[in-house]
Structure formats: C-alpha cells, structure tokens
mmCIF file of the C-alpha atoms, coordinates in Angstrom:
data_MODEL
# 
_entry.id   MODEL 
# 
loop_
_atom_site.group_PDB 
_atom_site.id 
_atom_site.type_symbol 
_atom_site.label_atom_id 
_atom_site.label_alt_id 
_atom_site.label_comp_id 
_atom_site.label_asym_id 
_atom_site.label_entity_id 
_atom_site.label_seq_id 
_atom_site.pdbx_PDB_ins_code 
_atom_site.Cartn_x 
_atom_site.Cartn_y 
_atom_site.Cartn_z 
_atom_site.occupancy 
_atom_site.B_iso_or_equiv 
_atom_site.pdbx_formal_charge 
_atom_site.auth_seq_id 
_atom_site.auth_comp_id 
_atom_site.auth_asym_id 
_atom_site.auth_atom_id 
_atom_site.pdbx_PDB_model_num 
ATOM 1  C CA . UNK A 1 1  ? 132.286 -16.486 -95.106 1.00 0.00 ? 1  UNK A CA 1 
ATOM 2  C CA . UNK A 1 2  ? 134.267 -19.011 -93.044 1.00 0.00 ? 2  UNK A CA 1 
ATOM 3  C CA . UNK A 1 3  ? 133.047 -21.860 -95.260 1.00 0.00 ? 3  UNK A CA 1 
ATOM 4  C CA . UNK A 1 4  ? 134.117 -19.997 -98.410 1.00 0.00 ? 4  UNK A CA 1 
ATOM 5  C CA . UNK A 1 5  ? 137.710 -19.637 -97.221 1.00 0.00 ? 5  UNK A CA 1 
ATOM 6  C CA . UNK A 1 6  ? 137.739 -23.033 -95.465 1.00 0.00 ? 6  UNK A CA 1 
ATOM 7  C CA . UNK A 1 7  ? 138.328 -21.532 -92.045 1.00 0.00 ? 7  UNK A CA 1 
ATOM 8  C CA . UNK A 1 8  ? 136.612 -22.931 -88.938 1.00 0.00 ? 8  UNK A CA 1 
ATOM 9  C CA . UNK A 1 9  ? 134.797 -20.096 -87.163 1.00 0.00 ? 9  UNK A CA 1 
ATOM 10 C CA . UNK A 1 10 ? 135.188 -19.335 -83.496 1.00 0.00 ? 10 UNK A CA 1 
ATOM 11 C CA . UNK A 1 11 ? 133.134 -17.006 -81.334 1.00 0.00 ? 11 UNK A CA 1 
ATOM 12 C CA . UNK A 1 12 ? 134.488 -15.816 -78.001 1.00 0.00 ? 12 UNK A CA 1 
ATOM 13 C CA . UNK A 1 13 ? 132.257 -13.930 -75.633 1.00 0.00 ? 13 UNK A CA 1 
ATOM 14 C CA . UNK A 1 14 ? 133.712 -12.856 -72.347 1.00 0.00 ? 14 UNK A CA 1 
ATOM 15 C CA . UNK A 1 15 ? 132.036 -10.457 -69.952 1.00 0.00 ? 15 UNK A CA 1 
ATOM 16 C CA . UNK A 1 16 ? 135.112 -8.533  -68.881 1.00 0.00 ? 16 UNK A CA 1 
ATOM 17 C CA . UNK A 1 17 ? 138.554 -8.982  -70.359 1.00 0.00 ? 17 UNK A CA 1 
ATOM 18 C CA . UNK A 1 18 ? 141.277 -8.189  -67.883 1.00 0.00 ? 18 UNK A CA 1 
ATOM 19 C CA . UNK A 1 19 ? 145.055 -8.386  -67.788 1.00 0.00 ? 19 UNK A CA 1 
ATOM 20 C CA . UNK A 1 20 ? 148.253 -6.647  -66.730 1.00 0.00 ? 20 UNK A CA 1 
ATOM 21 C CA . UNK A 1 21 ? 147.760 -3.592  -68.962 1.00 0.00 ? 21 UNK A CA 1 
ATOM 22 C CA . UNK A 1 22 ? 144.086 -3.085  -68.280 1.00 0.00 ? 22 UNK A CA 1 
ATOM 23 C CA . UNK A 1 23 ? 143.126 0.379   -67.116 1.00 0.00 ? 23 UNK A CA 1 
ATOM 24 C CA . UNK A 1 24 ? 139.609 0.371   -65.739 1.00 0.00 ? 24 UNK A CA 1 
ATOM 25 C CA . UNK A 1 25 ? 137.056 3.145   -65.893 1.00 0.00 ? 25 UNK A CA 1 
ATOM 26 C CA . UNK A 1 26 ? 133.584 3.275   -64.394 1.00 0.00 ? 26 UNK A CA 1 
ATOM 27 C CA . UNK A 1 27 ? 131.661 1.308   -67.021 1.00 0.00 ? 27 UNK A CA 1 
ATOM 28 C CA . UNK A 1 28 ? 134.513 -0.846  -68.379 1.00 0.00 ? 28 UNK A CA 1 
ATOM 29 C CA . UNK A 1 29 ? 137.214 -2.754  -66.589 1.00 0.00 ? 29 UNK A CA 1 
ATOM 30 C CA . UNK A 1 30 ? 135.246 -3.875  -63.564 1.00 0.00 ? 30 UNK A CA 1 
ATOM 31 C CA . UNK A 1 31 ? 138.064 -5.449  -61.541 1.00 0.00 ? 31 UNK A CA 1 
ATOM 32 C CA . UNK A 1 32 ? 140.715 -2.804  -62.067 1.00 0.00 ? 32 UNK A CA 1 
ATOM 33 C CA . UNK A 1 33 ? 138.192 -0.020  -61.503 1.00 0.00 ? 33 UNK A CA 1 
ATOM 34 C CA . UNK A 1 34 ? 136.962 -1.657  -58.285 1.00 0.00 ? 34 UNK A CA 1 
ATOM 35 C CA . UNK A 1 35 ? 140.541 -1.863  -56.991 1.00 0.00 ? 35 UNK A CA 1 
ATOM 36 C CA . UNK A 1 36 ? 141.201 1.709   -58.111 1.00 0.00 ? 36 UNK A CA 1 
ATOM 37 C CA . UNK A 1 37 ? 138.154 2.928   -56.152 1.00 0.00 ? 37 UNK A CA 1 
ATOM 38 C CA . UNK A 1 38 ? 139.292 1.019   -53.098 1.00 0.00 ? 38 UNK A CA 1 
ATOM 39 C CA . UNK A 1 39 ? 142.834 2.395   -53.220 1.00 0.00 ? 39 UNK A CA 1 
ATOM 40 C CA . UNK A 1 40 ? 141.633 5.955   -53.816 1.00 0.00 ? 40 UNK A CA 1 
ATOM 41 C CA . UNK A 1 41 ? 138.829 5.570   -51.239 1.00 0.00 ? 41 UNK A CA 1 
ATOM 42 C CA . UNK A 1 42 ? 136.195 6.481   -53.823 1.00 0.00 ? 42 UNK A CA 1 
ATOM 43 C CA . UNK A 1 43 ? 132.622 5.236   -53.841 1.00 0.00 ? 43 UNK A CA 1 
ATOM 44 C CA . UNK A 1 44 ? 132.007 2.367   -56.248 1.00 0.00 ? 44 UNK A CA 1 
ATOM 45 C CA . UNK A 1 45 ? 128.624 2.443   -57.981 1.00 0.00 ? 45 UNK A CA 1 
ATOM 46 C CA . UNK A 1 46 ? 126.981 -0.928  -58.610 1.00 0.00 ? 46 UNK A CA 1 
ATOM 47 C CA . UNK A 1 47 ? 125.241 -1.211  -61.976 1.00 0.00 ? 47 UNK A CA 1 
ATOM 48 C CA . UNK A 1 48 ? 122.694 -3.935  -62.350 1.00 0.00 ? 48 UNK A CA 1 
ATOM 49 C CA . UNK A 1 49 ? 119.289 -5.182  -61.376 1.00 0.00 ? 49 UNK A CA 1 
ATOM 50 C CA . UNK A 1 50 ? 118.348 -4.668  -57.701 1.00 0.00 ? 50 UNK A CA 1 
ATOM 51 C CA . UNK A 1 51 ? 121.948 -4.048  -56.693 1.00 0.00 ? 51 UNK A CA 1 
ATOM 52 C CA . UNK A 1 52 ? 123.292 -7.261  -58.196 1.00 0.00 ? 52 UNK A CA 1 
ATOM 53 C CA . UNK A 1 53 ? 126.209 -6.907  -60.548 1.00 0.00 ? 53 UNK A CA 1 
ATOM 54 C CA . UNK A 1 54 ? 127.224 -10.132 -62.236 1.00 0.00 ? 54 UNK A CA 1 
ATOM 55 C CA . UNK A 1 55 ? 130.190 -10.083 -64.586 1.00 0.00 ? 55 UNK A CA 1 
ATOM 56 C CA . UNK A 1 56 ? 132.408 -12.790 -66.011 1.00 0.00 ? 56 UNK A CA 1 
ATOM 57 C CA . UNK A 1 57 ? 136.068 -11.960 -65.798 1.00 0.00 ? 57 UNK A CA 1 
ATOM 58 C CA . UNK A 1 58 ? 138.634 -13.593 -68.032 1.00 0.00 ? 58 UNK A CA 1 
ATOM 59 C CA . UNK A 1 59 ? 142.333 -12.853 -68.217 1.00 0.00 ? 59 UNK A CA 1 
ATOM 60 C CA . UNK A 1 60 ? 143.767 -11.862 -71.597 1.00 0.00 ? 60 UNK A CA 1 
ATOM 61 C CA . UNK A 1 61 ? 146.406 -14.589 -71.305 1.00 0.00 ? 61 UNK A CA 1 
ATOM 62 C CA . UNK A 1 62 ? 143.657 -17.219 -71.020 1.00 0.00 ? 62 UNK A CA 1 
ATOM 63 C CA . UNK A 1 63 ? 141.971 -15.869 -74.166 1.00 0.00 ? 63 UNK A CA 1 
ATOM 64 C CA . UNK A 1 64 ? 145.267 -15.918 -76.075 1.00 0.00 ? 64 UNK A CA 1 
ATOM 65 C CA . UNK A 1 65 ? 145.973 -19.461 -74.879 1.00 0.00 ? 65 UNK A CA 1 
ATOM 66 C CA . UNK A 1 66 ? 142.512 -20.617 -76.006 1.00 0.00 ? 66 UNK A CA 1 
ATOM 67 C CA . UNK A 1 67 ? 142.931 -18.983 -79.411 1.00 0.00 ? 67 UNK A CA 1 
ATOM 68 C CA . UNK A 1 68 ? 146.256 -20.761 -79.915 1.00 0.00 ? 68 UNK A CA 1 
ATOM 69 C CA . UNK A 1 69 ? 144.801 -24.122 -78.834 1.00 0.00 ? 69 UNK A CA 1 
ATOM 70 C CA . UNK A 1 70 ? 141.831 -23.636 -81.167 1.00 0.00 ? 70 UNK A CA 1 
ATOM 71 C CA . UNK A 1 71 ? 144.205 -22.795 -84.002 1.00 0.00 ? 71 UNK A CA 1 
ATOM 72 C CA . UNK A 1 72 ? 146.144 -25.992 -83.288 1.00 0.00 ? 72 UNK A CA 1 
ATOM 73 C CA . UNK A 1 73 ? 143.045 -28.215 -83.224 1.00 0.00 ? 73 UNK A CA 1 
ATOM 74 C CA . UNK A 1 74 ? 139.912 -26.475 -84.529 1.00 0.00 ? 74 UNK A CA 1 
ATOM 75 C CA . UNK A 1 75 ? 136.580 -28.162 -83.854 1.00 0.00 ? 75 UNK A CA 1 
ATOM 76 C CA . UNK A 1 76 ? 133.036 -27.309 -84.840 1.00 0.00 ? 76 UNK A CA 1 
ATOM 77 C CA . UNK A 1 77 ? 130.163 -26.837 -82.385 1.00 0.00 ? 77 UNK A CA 1 
ATOM 78 C CA . UNK A 1 78 ? 132.181 -27.192 -79.178 1.00 0.00 ? 78 UNK A CA 1 
ATOM 79 C CA . UNK A 1 79 ? 131.375 -25.441 -75.907 1.00 0.00 ? 79 UNK A CA 1 
# 
C-alpha cells in the first residue's frame, strides 16, 4: 500500500509506551503501575519466565520526536 501512494513505511515497536498522562494497570503501563503499587503499598506481581520481567520503556515524547524526524527525512531499511 505504501508504494501505491508513494509513502515510505515506518514500523515502530516499543514494549511499553509511557508519558505524563499514562495511567498504569496491572498488565499495561509497567512503570506507572509499579510506582502506584509502591505508593499504595500493594504487592506487585512479576509476569514473565522464571521471575524475570523484561520490558522496553519509551516515553511518548521520544516516539513523537522520532515520527517528526522520520517525516522530515524518511529512509528505507534503517534501524
């Protein structure tokens, strides 16, 4: 589809998107939910393999900045 409309495609895959308006719940919003559990003195359940929970966290402002930069200078097959 992108080739038909002459638009360079872009795929963003972040583990956990976070930011100032993020409201975390148990299975989404890892960082804000972890802080919420700490402040409310609640138990935090670790999801993952053998007690290891690995999640990427990226701030919404960083995603917006990347999208703008990509719009300004699109490039194919870049990592």
